[in-house]
N, C-alpha and C positions, 0 to 999 in steps of 0.2 A: 256543447262550448259553448262558454259564457260571453258573448259578444257585448253586451250593454255595459258601456264603461259604469254608468250610475248604480245602475244593480252590483256590479263586481263591486266598487267602492263600499256598499252597504253591506253586503257580505266578509267586508274585510274588514268594517269597524264591528261587524259581530263576532268575529272569531278574537279581536285585538280584546275587547270588552271581557269575553270569555278566557283567554289567556292570560290577562291581566289579574284575572280573581285564582286562579288558579295557581299563579308564581305567587302571588301573594300568601296563599295559602287559605284564604276566603272558602274556596271550593277546595277540601282535601281528599286526597285519594278514599276512593270509593265514597264519595259526598256525591250525592244524585245533584244534577245540576238542572236549572228550570226545564219543564217542556218546552216543546217549539213552540206552543201556541203562547205562552208563559214569555219565553224570550221576543216573542214577535211584539207581544203588547209592550212590555218593560222598555223595547229599542224602538218602538213605534216601525216594523217594517211588517212585511208580508209573510204569513207562515212559511210560504216556499222558500221566501231568502234565509229564514231562520233554519228552517230542515236543511239549504244547501252547506250553509255555514258547519251545522253540525257535521255533517255528512265530511266535511272536509277537515274535521278537527278530528272526528274517528279516524280518518284515513291517516292522520298526523303519530294517532297511537296517543292522544292526549286524553282523549273519550272512549266509552265503548257504549254501545246500545245493546239495553237487555230486554228483550222480548217481553210486550206487556207491562213492562216497569220504566222504562224512557233513557235516558242518559246519567252515566256516571263516569266520575274523575277517573281514567283509567291508571295512571301514576304520576307522582310529582316531574315535574321536568327536571332532567340532569341542569347541574348549574349551567353545562355548557351552553345548554340553550333554553335558558331563560333568559325571558324576554324583560325591558325595562319598564316599570309600573308607570303607566302615563299619568301626568299630573291633573287630569280631568277626571278622575275615576277615586269611588270612595271605597276603602276596603279596611280591614283591621289596625295594617298597619299605619295608613294614614291617620285615622283616629286617634290612636295613639303617640304619634309624633306631632301632629295639631295642638293635642291636650299638652303635652311635653314642652315642646320648642317655644311655644308661642307664652309661657310662664302667664304673668299677672294680665299680660295683655290681653289674654284669651278672654272669650266673651260668649255667651248664648248658651240656649238649653242642656246640650249636650254635654256639658261639664261634670267631671264626677266628683268634684270635693268644695264643702265649705268656702265661702268667698273668706279669705286671709283676713280683711277687716273685723271679721266675728269673731275671730280667733285672739289667747289670752300672749299674742306676742310680749307682752312688757314681763309676763310671769316667767316664758321660758325664757328670755334673755337673764334674768336676775338670777333664776337657777343656775344657768352656763355661767356666770359671773361667780357665783357662790361656789362651785364646782373647781372653777380656778384658783380662787384664793385657799383650799384646802391644800395643795399643793399638787406637784405632778406624778409624786410617787406611783400611783396605783394606776395612772395615764400612762405612764411608760410601760407596763407589762401587759401580758395577753392576756385574755380572757378565758372563760371556761366553758367547757362544751356545752352544759346546759343553760349558761347566762348567769348573769350577776344575781346573789343567792338573796339578801335582801331584797331586790324587786319580784323574784319567785316567791318570797314569803308572804308581802303584799296583797301580788295576783291571788294566791291560793286564800285570802280572806276574802278578796273580793269575787270569788267565784263562787262563794257560799252565797253571795245575795242574789243569785239566778238560780239557787239551789243545788248547786254543782260541786260536789264532796271532791277535793284533790290536795294534796299536799305539794311541797316544793320539789321533789325529787320526779313529781309526773308532769311538772313542765318545762320545756323547752323554750328561749327567748329565740327569735326570731327578727328577719329586720323587714319586718310586716307580714300583710296576708301573703303577698306575694312569693315568698322564699320558704313562709309556712307551706302553702301548696305545693312547692317544689320538692319540699325534703318529705311530705305523705306521696306523692309522686313517683318519686327516686328511690323512696324504700319498701313501696307496698303494690307499683303497677309497673309491670314489665309490658315492654313494647309488645303491642295486640292485645294486650286486655282490655276488658269492656269496663268501660266507667259509664255510670249515668249522670247525667244533668238535666236539671229542670229545662224546659222549652219554654219563656227564655228564662237565660242567666247569665252573668255578666261576661262579657265579650274577653277579658284575661285570661276566666281560668279556660276558657275556649281554645285560644291560644296556647296558652301552655301543655293543655292535653295534646295539641296538634305537634308540639315541639317532642314531646314523649313517645307519639307515635300510638296512642291510646286508641281503641276503638271507641269512641263519641257515640252515646243513644241518648235522645232526649224524650225525657217525660213529661206529658202538657202537663203546662200549670193554668189551671183555670182564675176567675175570679174570686174563688172559695179556696184558691191554696194547690198542691199539686192533687192529680188523677190518680189517687189510691189505688183504684183498681186495675189501672193502666199501667201503677208502679210495680204492684203485685204480678201482674202477667208476663212483665218485663222482664224482672228479677227470675221468673218462674222459667223463663223459656232459654235466657242466654245466660245467665246464673255472672251479674257482672262481680268485677271486685271491688269498686267502690263507688257511692253515691256523692256527689259534693252540691250543697245547698245553702240558702240561708233559713234561718229560723224566724227570723224577723227582719224587718226594714228592706224585702226582697228587692238583690239588684239585678234588675231594673223596675220593677213593680212597686215597691215598696209596700208590699203586702205581709202579715204577718202569720204563720200557723196556728192553729187553734190546738187545745191540748187533745182532743179528737185523733186529728192529725198525726199530730205528734207520736202518743204513742200507738198508731198502726204502723206509722215508717219504723219506728224501731223495731216493732215487731217481725217487720217484712225482712229487715236486715238480719233479726235473729236465725229466721226461717230459711233464708236463702243464704246467708252465711257471705255477708259482705259487709265492709266497714262505712259507715258515712263519717263525712269531712263536714263541721258544723262551720261556716264562715259565719263567724258573729263581729263584724268589726263594727257596725252599728250600735253596739250594744248600750252605749252611753246614750244613743241619740233617741231611746227606746223607753218604757216602760220595764223596771226588772221584774215586773209581775210576771208578765209575759211567758210562755213556757218554752224550754229551750229539750231538746234531743239529750243532750249530756246528761240533766238534771235527771231525767227517766229512763235514760241506761247507766247512768255511773259507772261513764265511762268504760263501757267496755266495748261496745261495737262503735260506739262514735266518737269520734276524735273532733275537740273542741279548739277552735283556733279565734283569738282575738288581737287588736291593734287600737293604737292611739294614735296614726296616721289622719283620721277625719274629723279629731277633735280638739287636737293640739297643733300638729303641723305638719304639712305632707311631706316634709325633711326629714321628720324625727327618724319615723323607720325604726319602728321600734313595736313588736307584735309577739305574740306565743303560742304555743301549742299543749293541751291537756290532753293526756290520754291515759290509756294502761302502763303502769309502771317499765314493763318490758317493752310495750313501742317507745314511750318517753326515750329511753336506753337504746333504741334503733333509730331515733329521730335523730339522737345529739350525734348518734355515732355517722350518719348519713351527711349531719351539718359539719363535721370538722374535716372530716375526709373530702366534700365539695366546695368546703369556703373558710376552713378553719372554724375561728370562732366569732360571735358578733360584738361591735365595737361598744365596750364596755360604759365609754361616755355618755351616750345614748341613754342606757340604760338607768346608770346613776340620775340622770337628769331626771328622768319619768320616776324613780323612786321616790326623789325628793319631791316633784310635784304632785306624788299622789299621796304621800306622807302628810303634806303639809294643808290640806285642807280645801286649797284655794282651786285645788281643779274639781273636786264638787260642787263648789259655787258656780264656778265656770259649766260648767257640762249642765249645769239647771238654767243657767240663764241662756244659755245656746238651745235647748230643748225647746224652751219658751218663745224663745224666737224664730223657731224653726215652725213650731206646730203654728203660731197665727201665719206666718208667712205661707205656710202650707194649705190652709184655709183661705187666704184670699186667693192666691194663685187657681186652683181647684175651682173654685167659684168662676174666676174671669174666664178659665181655659173651657168651661162647658156654656159660658155666656158666649163667647167666641162661637161656637157651634161644635167645638172636639170634646168628644167623649173621653173619660177616666175610666182607667182597666181598675173595678173594684174599691175604688176611694180610698187611696192609702190613707192612716193615721200614724204612721211614725216613718223616721228617716226623711232622706235627701230627697228622692226619687219619683214620680210616677210613669206611670206607660199610658202613653195618650194616642190614640186614634186620628190621626191627621188626615183618611180617607184619600191619600196620595202615595207612589211608592215615595219612601221615607228616604232612597238611595236619591233618588234626584234634587230632593228636596234638601238634600245634605250639600251636594254641587251647589246647589242656588243660592243657599246658607252661607256656603263657604265665598263666594263672589262679594257677599256683604260684610265679612267679616265676624258672619254668625256661626259658631259652632252647633251641629245636629249631630245627635247620636241614632244613626238610621236602626228599625227594628233587627234587620237582616244582620246585623253582627252580634247581637244576644241568642240566635240560634245556631243549634248543629248543624240544620239543613241549609244555615247561611242564604234561605230564599228570600226574593222582596218581600218587603212588610210594608203594610199601614201604618204601624205603629213606629214611636220613638222613644226613647227613655227622656224623660224631660225632669231637670235640677230644681225644684221649688223654692229655692234661692233666688229664680232668676226672676226679675221683675217683667211685665207686660209693658213692656213703653214701644213708643214708635217705632223701632226697627226690628222689634218682634210682631208688631202687628204686619210689618213692610210681609214677614216672613208667614206670617199666615193668610196675608191675601195668597202668595204664591202657591201655598196649600190648597188654596180652592180653588187656582185656577188649573191645578195640576191634578185635581181629583177627576 
């Protein structure tokens, strides 16, 4: 029996840390949790204390030991047994709430959007006023399953710039990339099906996969792109239903695929009979000549998705799916059954902006400004002593090695009003990570240098 109150308190703290992450689905059913030694190092306790905590968690039925492999989450706690998330912890729900609830007041390298002052709010306001002057007749009607037809015609022509051949009936409008992923998962993936993701990859997709009940398997993402040999071996072994990825400006690394990797991924998908979801929400922040999977595949295995929340306004929420015609019809059916139609006023606004030519001028200026900031920030990060993974040339993000546990750095950052996106949230294993996602529009000022000093002390 443990008679040392201080030791008992440390054991309880370890258990609370783990239960919070199970409850928040940071560690999902079937996921491997940190080893005893990893937990001891992360929480600054002895391996003996960590081992006792794991034994008690296993006795409570929350985790299970697998001989020679470690501890795994046995099952998600039932609603009756879930515990409140301690305010001192970092998890996916916490990060999403910080991003959404803080609004324009949010600051720090963990933000996921272009600063509002970089966007063309005047154009959007003028467009919405113009729609209002046209009369309310169409605004009072319901939309259509596929979405506003004139916008789909424009999108089909824009896809041609990426070498993607699609007609309007192959395009389904959505309320952003998030709904696009939901529609694909609800249409193609049943609970228990295996879905591949890159490791690291966007935490939002990982959360949606958890809600769907999919089995998520990570494919290592190297500084040169996905490990293609690993992808081939994993696909041959487990026969996945779907692969989710960005081909350009990957979230969180900012990297892009070369033509050879694009061709191999398409080939592997065909050989092993799975679909690929190509999330290209950052398309207009990159060189349009970069290779896309959908262009090489002809929308056979590849489902292409785009959106405009990153370049117009986060609240506009217009995205789209492009796929084979039969799949597009299936996605439209799922869309209507799960959420009816998408708001046509947003779609009409986007149509006007794309057709006017002002949007093209806006994104050209935005790309130039972003490229300038990226080059400057990457140089400054390296001068500060932090390595940047793969040196991205496009998009919003860089994957930065902070040489410390970035979960702990996120907690320290929150105390100073700095939002940090720790690397653990971008991996299906959810293990502690030295990396964090850095939004390259974030200036390196005194507050951020204070955060860097904390990282050095934690290293």
